C-alpha angles and dihedrals in degrees: 000000000000116000123209129193131197111192120184121200131184112209125196112248094243092054101046096103095045090047090054090052092051090045092054089059095049090047091053093050096043095050088059093058112113094229097044114106099171136002118176136164124209130190118210109247094213097038108037094190093061117090133181126201114202113195136179126190132182090241145337092278091060090050090049090052089052094047091052096046119122092231092055090049088050091048092051092048093049096043097046092091092047096060124084096195140025110278120234129215131195122200120209131193112193123210114183112206099187093145091061099052130032093222091051115228137195125235111208125203108200130196119180118206125168113218125192119221090209 
């Protein structure tokens, strides 16, 4: 079952540009992972220090491989000083039940888990 992650980070104003440079590296590495389907970073238009990673993996195992990668550990270590708050991540497992409803709907199972970058 596909696994999706939404990770929200709050970056101190003075570190926004260096955070974006570090993020570009992690994005490049992650998009090459076999189990990664999508890995995108968004910057809030009204609050430039707020960033959102949107990630999709083929399954939980692929996400676990990503979370244990050396480049993600390096990214977390380097960006810890940049962030002004604990980041939060939400993990989604999607189950499409199209055969049960003509309009096709999605049932979302949500687990919220705050994760510190420090």
